[in-house]
N, C-alpha and C positions, 0 to 999 in steps of 0.2 A: 478362394479367388486366386487367379494367376498373380505372379510376382509383379512388383512395380516396374521391373525392367520389361516384362512382357507387354504391359499396358503402354509403356513408353514407346516400345517398338511399333505397336499398332498405331499409335498417334502419329509417329513419324511417317508411317506408311500412308496414313490418311491425309497427310499434308503433301503427298507426292503429286506430281503433275500428270502422272499416268492414271487415266480413268479406271483401268482394270485394278490397279493397286488400291485406289481409293474405294472401289466397290468392295473388295475383299476386306479392307480395314473396317468399313462401315458395318459389314456383316458380323465381323468379330465383336465390334463394340455393342451391337444389338444383342449378341449372345451373352456378353459379359455383364451388361447393365443390370441384369436381374440377380446377379450372384452377390454374395456377401462381400463387403469391404471394397467393392468396386468404386463407389463414390468417394469413400475416404482416400482411396489411392489417387484418383484424378484430382482431388483437392490438394493432396501433397505435391503432385506434379505442377499444379497451378502455382503453389506457394514457393516452388523452387525457382528462384530468379536467375539461376545460372543456366537454365535451359533456354532454347531458342523461343522467340516470341510466338511464332506460329504454333508451337507445341503447347505452350501455356494457354494460348487462346482456345485451341481445340479442347483442352482439358476443362477449362471453365465453362465452355459451351456444353460439354457432355454432363457436367455437374448440374448446370441450370436445367437442362432438359430432363435429367433424371429426377430432380426435385419435383418438377411438374407431374411426373408419372408415378413416382414411388414414395414420396415423403409422407403422404397421408397414410394413416394406419389402415384405412379401408382399401388401399390399392391391392392389386392382385399379387404383386411381389413387393411388399413394403420394406423400406430400409429398416434394418434392425436398430433398436434403441442404442445399443453399444456403438454402432457405427455413427449414429447421429451425435452421440456424446464426444466422438473423436473430431467431428467437424465443427459443432456449435461453439465451443470455447475459443477457437482460433478464428472465428468467422470475421470478427471486426478488427483484425490486426493488419489489414493490408490496404488501408485507405491511402497509403502513399504510392499506390500503383501509378506509374507514369504513363504507360501506354493507354491511350484513350479507348481503343477497342476492347482491350481486356478489362479496363476499369468499368466500362458500361456493363459488361456481362457480370462482373463481380458484384456491382451494386444491385443489379436485378436479382442475382442469386440470393443476396442477403434479404431483400424485401420479400421474396417468395417464401423463403423459410420462415421469416417473421410472420407472414400472413397465416401460416398454419400453426405456428407455435405460440404466438402472442394472443392472449395473456395467459392461457391455461398452462402451457409447458414452459414457456420462456417469459415469465412476467417481468423480469428485470431488463429485457431487451431495450425498451425505450429509455430507461434510466442510463444504461451503459452507453447507448448511442448518443444521448444528449451530453453525457460527460465527455465523450470523445470530441464532440463538436466544441464544447466549452474549452477543453484543453487546447484544441487546434487554434481556436480564435485567440486565446490568451497568448499563444506563442507565435502569432502571425507576424510580429515585428522582429523576429529573430533574423539572423543572417541568412538562413536557408529559406528565403522568401518564396522561391519557386516551388520548393517541396511542400511548404505549408499551403500554398494556393491550390496545389493538386489535392492535398488531403482535405482541405476545406470543401472543394468542389465535390469530391467523391462522397464525403460525409453528408453534405446537404442534398446531393442527388439521391442518396440512399434514403434519407429522411423523407424526401418528396415522394419517392416510390412507395414507401411504407404508408404514409398518410393517405396517399391516393388509394391504396388497396383497402384501407380501413373505411374510407368514404363509400366504397362500393358495397359494403356489407348491408344487408337488408333486415336482419333479425333485430327485434327491438332491444334485446339485451346487449347486443354488440354495438348498436347505435348509442345506447346509454353509456356504455364503457368508453366509447370514443369521446363523448361529451365530458366525461370525467377527466379524460386524458388531455383534452384540448387546452385548458387554461395553463397547465404546467408547461407544455411545449410552447405555447404562445408567449408566455412570460420570458422563456429562455431565448426565443428566436427573435422577438421584436427588437431587443437591443442590438443584436447582430445586424439586423436590417438598418437600423438607425446609424450604426457605426459605419457600415459600408456606404451608405448614402453620403455621409459627411466626408469619408475618405475619397469618394468619387468626385465630389465637388472640389476638394482640395487638389486632387490630381488633375482635374480639368483646368482649374485656374492656374496651375503651375506647370502644365504641360508634361506631367509625369507619365511614364509608359505603361503603368500597371492598370490603366482604366478598363481594359478589356476583361481582366480577371475579376475586377470589382463588379463590372456589369453582369458577369456570369453569376456571381454570388448574389447580387441583388435580384436577379431573375429567379433564381432558385428559392430565395427567401419569400418572394412574392407568391410563387406557386404554392408553397407550404402554408403561408399565412392566409392566403385566399381561401383555401379549403377549410382551414381551422375556423376562419371567420364565418363562413357560410354554413358549415355543417357541425361545428363544434359548440355553438352557443344558441340557446333558445331566444334570448333577448340581449342584444348587444348593448342596449342602453343601461342594463343592469349588470353588465359583465365587468371584468377587471378594467381599470382605467387605461391600461396599456392597449387594450383592444380598441377602445374609442379613439385613443390618441393615434394609433396606426391608421385607422380608417380616415380620420380627419386629415392626417398628414398626406395621405395619398392624393387628396384633392389639390395639393400644391405640387407634389412630386410628378404627377402625370403631365400637367401643363409644362413643367420645366423640361422633362424628357422630350416631350413633343416639340417644344421650341428648339431644342438642340437638334432633333432629327430634321426639322423643317429647314434649318440653316444649311444642311448638307447638300452637296451637289447630287445630281442623279446617280453618278458613278459611286459616290461615297455612301449613298443609301444602300447600295448592293454589297458593300464591303462587310466584313465580319462585325465590325463595330456598329455599322449602320443597321444590320439585321438584328443585332442584339437590342439596340434602341427601339426598333420597330416592335419587337416581341414584347419588350417591357411596357411600352405605351399601350399595346393591345391587351396585355395581361390585366392592367388596371381596369380597362373597360369590361373585360370578361368578369372580373370580380364584381363590378357594379351590376352587371346583368344577372349574375347568379344570386347576388344578394337581393336584388329586386324580385327574382323569381321565387326564392325560398323564404324571404322575409319581406313581403311587399309592404306590410304596415310599417315596420321599422325603417325601411328604406325612405318612406315619405316623411316620417316623423323625425328623422335625424336632422339636426340643424344645418348640416352641410349639403342637404339634398339640392337646394336651390343653386348653390355654387357649382355643383357637379353638372346639373342640367344646363345652367347658363353657359358654362364653358363649352359643353358639347354644341350648344346652339350657336355660339360664336364661331366655332369651326365650320358648322354647316353654312352659316351666312358668308364667311370669308371664302369658302371654296365654291359658293354658288356660281359666281361669274365664270369659273372654269368649266362648268358643266355644259356651256353652250359655245358653239363656234359657228363660223359661216357655213351655211348648208352646202356651199360649193368647195369649201376648204376644210376638211375634217381635222387637219393637223394644226389649224390656227389656234386652237384652245390649248393652254398649258396643262401639263400633267397635274393630277391631284397629288397632294402631299401624301396622304394615307387614306385611301378609299375605305378600307375596313373600319377605320375609326368613324367615318361618317355613317356607316351601316350600324355600328354600335349605338351612336347617338340617336339615329332614327328609331332603332328598336327600343331604346330606353324611353323615348317619348311615346312611342306606341303603347308600351305597357303602362304608362301613366295615364294616357288618354282613355284607354279602355282596359279595365281590369276588374275582374269579379270582386276582388277584395275591397275595391273602392266604391262599389255600388251600394247605395243606401236602400235598404228594404223598407217599403212603405209601412210594414207592420212593426218596425223597430222604433220604439219610443225612447230608447236610452240616449240621453244627451251626450254621454261620453263614450259612445261605442267607437270601436276602431275605425269603422267605415266613415263615420261622421267626422272624426278627427282628421282623417286623411283627406276627406273632401274639402274641409276648411282650408287645409294647406294647399291643395291642388287648385281650387277655385279662387283662393285669395292671393296666392303668391306665384303660382306657376302658370296655369292656363287662364290668365286674365284676358278679357275681350280683345284688347289691343294686340296681345301676343298671338292669340288665335288667328286674328286677321293677318298678321304678319307671316305666321307659319303657313297658312293656306296660300297666300300670295307667293311666297318664296317657293313652295313646292310646285305650284302651278307653273311659274315662270321659268324655273331652273331645273328642277329635279325630275318632274314627271314627263316632260316632253321627250320624244325620241331625239337622239343626238345625230349629228352629222356623220359620225362613224357608223351609226345604224344604216343610214342611207348608202354609205360606201359599201357596207357588207351586202346590201341588197344587190348591188351590181356584181360583186365577187362571188357570193355564195348565198343566194336568197333562201334556199331550202334549209340550210343549216340555221339561218337566222330565224326562220319560222319555227323550227323545232325548238330552239332555245327560248323563243318567246312564249311557247306553250308550256315550257317546263316550270317547275315551282322552286327554282333555285334562288329564292329571294335573298337568302342570307349571304350570297356572294355577289349581289348586284345592287348598286346604289339606287338605281331607278325603281326597281321592284320593291325595295324596302321603303322608298318614299311613297310609292303607290299604296302600300299597306297602311302606312301612317296616315296618309291623306283620307283614305276611306273611313278610318276610325274617327278622325277629327270631324269630318262632315257628319258622320252618324251620331256621335256623342254631342256635338255642338251644332245640331241641325238648325236651331232657331237663328243662329248668327251666320252660319256659313252658306246655307242654301241660297238665300236671297243675294248674298255677295257673289256667289258663283254664277247665278243666273244673270245678274247685272253685268258681270265681267264678260260673260259669253256674248250677250247681245251687243255690248259696247265694242268688243274686239272684232266681232264679225262685221259690224257696220263701219268701223273706222280702221280697217286693216290697211297697212302700207307695205312697202317692199323691204323694210329693214329686217335684219336678222332677229332683232328683239321682238318685232311684231310677229315674225314667222314662228318663233319658239313659243311666244305667249299664246298664239292661236292653237298651236299643236298641243300645248299643255292644257288649254281649256277643253279641247276636244277629248283629250284623254280623261280629264276630270268628269266630263259629261258621261262618258261610258263607264267609268269606274263607279260612279255614284248613282246608277239608275234607280236603285231602290229608295235612295234618299230624295231624289229629285222627282219622284213619281207624281206628286201632286202639284209641283211648281213648274213643270216643263212639258210643253206639247212638242214632243220630238218630231212627230209627223209633219206638223206645220213648219217647224224649223228646217226640216230636210227639204221640203218643197220650195221654201224661200231661198235656199242656198244650194242650188244644184252644183255638183262637183264632178260630174262625168267628164266635162270638157276642161277641167282644171289642168294647167300645165305641170302641177307639182304632184309627183307620185305619192309623196307622204300624205297629202291631203286625201287622195283617193283611197289609200290604204286605211287611213284613220276612219273615214266615213263608212267604208265597208265594215270595219270592225265595230263602229258605233251601231250600225243597223243590227248586227248580230247580238249586241248587248241589249238593245231597246225592244226589239220585236217580242221576245218572250216576256217582257215586263209590262210594257204599255205601248201598244200600237193598234189602232182600230182595225178590226178584222176586215172591214170593207175597203180599207186602204192598203191591205197587204200586197195587192198587185203592184202598187207603185214601188214598194220595197223590192219585190222580186225583179222588176224591170231594171231598177238601178243596179242591183247586184249582178244581174246577167250582163249588163253593159260593162261593168267593171271587170268582168271575167273574160272579156274578149281577148283574142290572141295578141292584139296590138298593145295591150297594157303590159306593164312590168309583171314578171312572174309572181313576185311577192304580193302584188295587188290582186292578181287573179286567184291565187291560193287563199287569200283572206276572204275574198268575195264568196268563194265556194264554201269556206268554213262557216261564214255567216248565213249563207243560204241553207246549209245543213241544219243550223240552229232553228231557222224559220220552219223548215220542213218537220223537224222533230218537236215543234211546239204543240201544246195541248189544243190550241185553237186552230190548228192547221185544217184547211178545207181543201180536200182533194179536187173537188169540182172547180173551185176558184183557181187552182194551180194548173189545170189542164192546158191552158194556152202557153204556159211557160215550160211544159214538160220537155218538148222537143229541143228548144234551145238549151235547157239544163243538161240534157244528155250530150249535146254537142260540145258545150264548154267543158264538161267533165272529161269527155274523150280527148279534147284538145290539151287540157292541162295534164292528163295522164301521159300523153305522148311527150311532154316537155320536162316532166320531173324525173329524177333518177333515184332519189333516196327512198328506201323502203318505208320510212316513217311518213313521207309525203304521200306516197301511193296508198298506204293504208288508210289515211284520212279520207282520201277521195273514194276509195272502195267502200269504206264505212258509210259515207254520205250516199253513195249509190244504193247501198243496201237499205238505208232508211227511206230513200225515195221510192224504191220498189215496194217496200213494205207498206208505205202510205198510199201509194197509187193503185196497188193491187191490179185488177184486170185492165186498167188504163195503160199499163206498161206493156201490154202484149205487142203493139206495133213496133216497139223498140227492143223486143227481146233478142232478136237476131243481132242487133248492133251490140248489145251487152255481151252476148255469147262470144262474139268475135274478139272481144277484149280479153277473155279469160285465158286462152293459150299463151299470149305474150306475157300477161301478168303472172301466170303460174311459172313460166320459164324464168322470169326475173326474181321469183321468190323461192327458188330451189333451196337456198341456204338460209332462208328466213322463215322459220316455222310459224311465228306469230303472224307474219304477213299472210302465209298460206291459210291460216284459220279465218282471216277476214275474207279471203276469196271464197272459201267454202261457205261461209255465212251468206255472202252475196248470192251464190248459186242456189242456196237453200231458199232464200227469200224469193228468188225468181221462180223457182219451182212452185212454191206456194202461191205466188201471184198468178201463174199460168193455170193452175188447177189441173183439170183433166187434159188440157192441151200440152202439159209437160211430158206426156207420153212420147212425143216426137223427139225430145232431146235426151232420151235415155241413153242411146249409144255415146253421146257426147259426155254425159255426166258419169257414166260407169267407171271410167279410168280414175277419175278423181276420188270416187268412193273406194275403189280397190286400193289406191295408194294410201289412203287415210287409215284403212283398217288392216293394213298388212303388218302383222305382228313381227315379221322378220326384219322390218325396216325400223330403224331407231326413231324415225320421225313420227311414228304412230303415237308415241307418248304425248305429243303435243296436238296431233290432228284427230285422234280417234273420236273424241266427243263430237266435234263438229262434223266429222265424216259420218257418224251414226245419225246425226240430225238430218243431214242431206239425204242419206239412204232412206230413212224413215219417211221424210217428206216426199221423196220420189215415188215410193210404193203406195203411200196413202192417197196420192193425188192421181195415180195413173188409172187408165181403163184397161190396159193390157200390159204384159211384161215382155220386154225385148230380151232376146237370148243373153245379151251382155249383162243384164240385170239378174236374170234367172241364175246365171253362173255364179253370182256372188253368194248364193245360199251355202256353198261349200265352206265359206268362212265362218258360218254361225257356230258350229261346235267349238272351235277354238276360242271364239269370242265369249262363249258362255262360261268358259273357265278362266277368262282373262282377269276380270276384276268385278267386284260387286258394285262399283261405282257406275259402270256402264251396263250392268246386267239388265236393268229395266228397259233401256233402249233396245238392246239386242232382242229381248223377248217380244217387244212391240213390233220390231221388224219381222220376226218370225210369224207373229199373228197376222201381220199385214200380208205377207206372202200367201198364207193359207186362205185368207179372205178374198184375195184378188184372183188367184188361180190355184186353188188348193189341190185339185186332182192332178194337174201336171207336175206341180212342185213335189207333191208327196209320192207320186209314182216313181220319180227319179231320186229323190233325196229323203224319203220318209224314214227309212231305217237309220240313216245318219242323224237326222234331227231328233228322233226318239231316243237314240243312244245318248246324245248330248244332253237332252232334257232329263234322262234317267240319272246321269251323273250329277246333275244339279240337285234334283229333289231327294236323292239318296245320300247326299253329303250332310251328315248331321252336324258338322262343324260350322255350317253357314247359319246366318240369322234366320229367324222365322219368316221374315218378310221375303227373303230370297226363295225359300221353299214355297211360300204362298204364291209368289209371282210365277215361279215355274209351273205350278199346277194350274194357274189361270191360263197360261198358254196351252197346256195339255187339254184343258177343257174346251178351248177354242178348236183345237184339232179334232177332238171327239165330236163336237157339234157339227163341224163342217165336212168331215170325211165320211164317206159311206163305208160300211163294214168290209166290203170286198177289197177295198184298197188298204184299209188301216189294220185289218186283223193280223196279218202275218208280221209286219213290223212291230206291232204292239206286243205280240207274244214274245218275239225274239228280243225285245228290249228289256224284258223282265220288269217292266213298270208295274204290271198287275201283281206279280209276286212280291215285289218290294213293298208296295202299299199294304198288301195282305199281311205280310209278316210283321210289319211295324205295328199294325193294329192288334195282331194276335199277341205279340210280345208285350206291347203297351209299356215300353220303357221310357218313351218320350212324354213330354207334357201334353196335356189335352189340346193346348193351343196349336201344337204341331200336328197332332194326330187327326184333327178335324179336316186338315187339308188332304191327307191321305184318304180319309173316309169320303170326302167330297168328290175326289177323283173317281173312286170306285163306284160311288152313287151315280156319277155321270155316265160311266161305262155301263152300269146296270140298266139305266134308262134308255140309252141310245143303242147299245149292243146287247140286248137281253139274252140272246142265244149264246153269245161269247161268254157273258158273265156266268150264265147257268152252267155252261160247259166247264168253265174254270173252277167254279165251286164244286161241281160234281167230281172233279179230278182230285179234290183234297180229301184227306182222311176225315171221317165223321167228327172226331174229337176236335180237330183243327177248325173245321167248318163251324162247329158249335161254338167254340171259343171266339172265333172271328165275329160271328153274327151277334153274340152277346155283347162283345166290346163295341161293335159298330152301333148297335142300338143304344148302348149306354152313353156313347159319345153324342147322341142326338141333343141332349140338353146343353151341350157346349157350342152348338151351332147357333150363331147369332142372327144372321139375315133370314127374313121370312121366306124369301125365294129359295134359299138353300135348304131350309127346313122342309119346305114343300118338295124340293127335289129328293131329299132323303126319304120322305114318306112315300113318294112314287117309286123310288128304288126298292124300298122294303116290300111294296106291293108286287113289284116285278119279281123279287127274289123268291117269293113263296110259291111260285109256279114250278115246284120241284118235288121230288120224292125223297130228298136228302133230309134225314132225321135231324142232322145238326142244324139245319136252317129252320126247319119247322118247329124245333124245340123252343125257339124264341118268339113264336107267334103270339103268345099271351102278352109279351112285352110290346109288340108292334101295334096291337089293337088300340090301346089308349092313345098312341101317337096319331093314328088315322082319325080317331074320333076328334082329337084336339084340332087337327088341321082342317077337317071338314066343318067343325063348329065355328072356328075363328075366321077362316078365309073362304069358306065355301068350297064346293067340290069342283067347280068349273073354272075356266080361264077368265071369266068376266072380271073377277076381282083384280086380276093382274094384266089387264089389257094395256096399261101404260107401262112401258118398259124403260122409261127415261132414267129411272133410278139406277139401273144397271149399266148405263153408258159410262164410258171413261170421262175423266175430268176435262180433257181437251176436246170433247165432242162438239162444243160450241163452234169450233172452227169449221168452215164450210169446205169440206174435202170429199172426194169421191168415196173414200172408205166409210164415211158415216152411213151412207145408204147400205153398204154391204154389212156393216156391223149391226145396223138396226134390223135388217132382214134376218140376220142370224139370231138376234135376241128375240125377235117376234116369233120365231119358230122354236124357241127354247121350251122344252116340256114343262118346266116349272111355271111357264106362262100359259102354255097352250093346252096341255093335257088335262082331261077331266079325271080327277083322281077316283071318283066313284066308278067311272067306266073301267079304268085300269084295274081297280081292286076287284070289281065284279068278274072281269075276265080272268084275273090271276086265281081267284077263288075257284072258278069253274075248272081251270086247267089243273089246279092242285087236286081237286076232287077226281078229275079224270085220271090223273097219274097215280093216285093213291087208292082209288076205289072209294065207294060211298061209305063203307063201314069204317075203314081206317080214317077217312076224312072226318067222320063224326067223332071219332076218338080224339083226333087232334083238336077239333073245335071245342071239345069238352074241357080241355085244359084251360080255356080262356075264362076269366072271371065272368060270372053270369051277368053282372051289371054292365061290364064293358061290352059283352057280346050283345046284350039287348040294345045298348046304345048304338053299336055298329049296325045292327039290323035296321034300326030306325033311320040311320043316316043313309043306308043303301036303298031303302024302300022309296 
């Protein structure tokens, strides 16, 4: 390793303001970091406090990064044990580091080394660390108070990082080791926490200046004790008394800290002391939530659970009036003291109201089961009927309603508000957390809350006045009505309610928005099918241009849910189709965010898919929307995929009429499958779907679509995930206009397919799919067009050699054999010429292996195809082929005995159709025609065999033919004669 001075010089260079110098220094450090003693050297530089701060900071940064890369023994360039032994003994000697930036990196470095070393290599680490903490605490009253505060903070922060890393371990042995460690650390740290709490109270009462350092220590103690409490003990009620005392004490400490925080002014809450108080208050809540998550039974059975929940509910009640303000004056409501605290309280109650661990199984007869004990506490002390009613009413009146600030945002940025409303960020929003709690309360306390909710709804609607309280109560009830559709299913006739309370002419936009939202919630759950037209008309009126944009967007979102419903009736929706297209077009022209346009495009796709042929009169209108939409989505790949999906649905709905829009769609397909464009990563799947739909539904090919064939060879090699679609596209081209396509691109296509089926590294399914496409080509293309490209592609030779060598598994070889069988049946002269060109020994081996593979062929139609191919193959004078005639005769006898010799047994070809044949597309007729002409269905094997026998006799002469026939087993030969007679 270079000298200490060399490393020091490079670190000085790395701290330069010149980017070129920094780049050179970083390159040198990357080179040196794998050399012996580098990390011990940078540790020495960090430890030298005579050096500049920036040099020491860079040194500890390099040490920390090197530990991540090279401290483990399994690293590519692991740090040597001797070097580790130079670092480890001195690692805990610098807790008095004053510089905060260096101290943080130093503590992180210790914790990361301990993560790898403890307990196997460095078992004494935790004992040494706790001894340091104890010594620092015991000397905290000395004259050097500032230095001891720094040491205490650094030591506690290191302990916090170490405990945090232990909690992240998942192996059972490591978790058990942590649980053995937890009691010792807890007993040592809990007194520190108690001492700092007492000192903070004293400092607060006497106006002493050291309160901030005490708050930092208290916060770090809570961080460590919280994880020890949650992850270090199986049963807190049977743990050390110090654990229970700490948990109980927190129920007094959290309210005290919160009260102190609440008394601060708005500016003081943003100060360093105010932020520390805020973090401490929320840390207690985080502890309760984690304890409830990982110890749900003990959380309920602890004596202080009621105290915790009641305090949180008191804060929820006291802050409730601040949740509402005048609809016309959003700033009239005072600021909440601490909104994350309310979210914690709502979440705590939600986990009490609905929790798997508190559900009593009907089959559980144990009187003292955990679930029954928890339910006794919950039903008898927490969720009593009066409290449930109060909770439901409070949530409805204050927490669930939209706020005046929501209405203000409608005016300023309605699209952003809608996007946020559809997001699932409940853990950052009081209203959405309250909605989650309310739904669970109604669901779990249905007998009490449903009738209360229905009564409140009817009473509020019939007795509404103009006050702010009445406005927010009605808004909250409407919200509750939509949130609890599944719970109110049997108690509420929403259709009748909607008709009795028309809102289209309401002067309040929030009421219109809420009713549009309600319709989207209720129609998929309970809304008479015969009355759906009324819901459609209301939503379309709310989507008119004169309404606020947020109302129009919500109306379209609800209309999309109606269209996508199981009971949707396309015939019933026909009168509303034109106005739906018009309002969608209008909203699309008014919105600017990609997320907003995506939703409308998705709705249009669903509408096109549902209405099918009924969309034809509006196809031109929709197509005119595509160019501006695509232009606005150039940098939004996800948005572009929704546009491609819309065009695909439109092509499928138009069916054969989509031929006219091929020139319009071709550029979209070309852009999506262009492998030289980075956007293809996101667009290729949807582009292939559109391409396939276009060809499957067309009656003819436009030159712009025909030209896309040149992209197929590259796509065949792109990815196995898209391979199936690319092969289907290839088959569709052959089926729709195979002669023209193959005349121009045949050689290119067969070379691409040869590369696919000859690649032994691909999965069997890929090889099989490639041969399916080749079989389609052979079935559809006449010999005069296909012969030359087929020979030049080496496909015949590849399949032939694979069967001769027989190195692959039979499951792969049967696909090679199936292709050759197809060629033998459709192009018998080409196949005979190909076999004749081979050496007799090779031909003999090939035919023997080919016949031997017959037993591995599963499908009856394929077995029949092979039998016909065998019959066609014997029309030769090649001894290598005729040598296997005795093996072929039993196969012919079996086929004719089991399936008959004619095509009558196979007149139904539906079993050979693809899985998506049920879709009504033009290609179905083309594919069915191809399959109906398949020799495995059409040919009479008796006739083929008779002709081949006669040709064989002609080619070999009567005498030699009898010699060949004599090789066949007499029983098999007699059976064959009987079959042919």
